[in-house]
N, C-alpha and C positions, 0 to 999 in steps of 0.2 A: 264787540268783535272787532278785531283788527284786520286791514287788508290782506286777505291771502290771496296771492298769486295760484292761477290753476294753471299747473304745466300739464298734467294726465287728465283726459275727461274723468278717469274714475273717482278722483278726488272731489268733484260733484257731490257724489251720493254722501259722502262723510261731511261736507260742507253745509248741504242741505238738512240733513239729519240733527247736527249740533245744533244748528239755530233754531230748529222746531224743538228740541229738548230744553236747549237753554231758555225758552220763552215759555216753557210750559205747557207745551200743545200737544196733543195725541193726533195721529193720522187720520182719525175721525173729526177731529176739530178742522184741520187742514182741510180736510174732504168736503166739509158744509161748507167754509169760506169759498171753496172753489166750483163748488156745486157739482162735484162729482162722489163717487161711493169710495168708501174705505179701501178697497181693494184697489181702485183705480190710484187714490192717491199714495200707496204703498207702490205700485208698479213705477208712479212718476218718481218718487224718492229713490228707489233702488235701482232704477234704471235710467238715472238722471243723462249720461252720456249720450242715450240714444233716445232721447225725448226732443222735441221740436222747442225751438228757442222762444217759441209764444207762450210753451206750457211753464216752461222754466222761468220765465220773466214772468207770470202771473204767480208761479209759487213764489217768487222773491219777493213779490209784493205783499202775501200775505204774510211772510216771514219777516216783514222789515227790513229786505235785503236790497243792496244797490249794487247793481252789474256795472263794472267800469270798463272801457278798452282805453289802455293807453300804449304807447311805443315801448316796446320790450326795451329791459335796460342796456346799456352799452357797456355794462360791467366786462371786463376781460377776464373771463373765467380760470385761464391759466395764471393771471395775476393773484387770483383769491385762492390759490392752493389746490384748484379741484384736479383730480386725480388725472393722469394723463393715459388716454386709451389707446 
């Protein structure tokens, strides 16, 4: 998986689901590794934007993902051809 900047909290759900599926894991598999119910794992994945950082961090560990915080790019979007609002 290539580095993916998360610009909106809602993107996290798709990233986590994609990582789980690419590893051939079911929500039940993930739930067992986290020590939670399958229903709780589903809620965790589907409401990732509203879950505590601790739970997201634990889920990322199970999925073999790494969280990285870095300075935002200083790219001037106007120079990159972004539309003017």
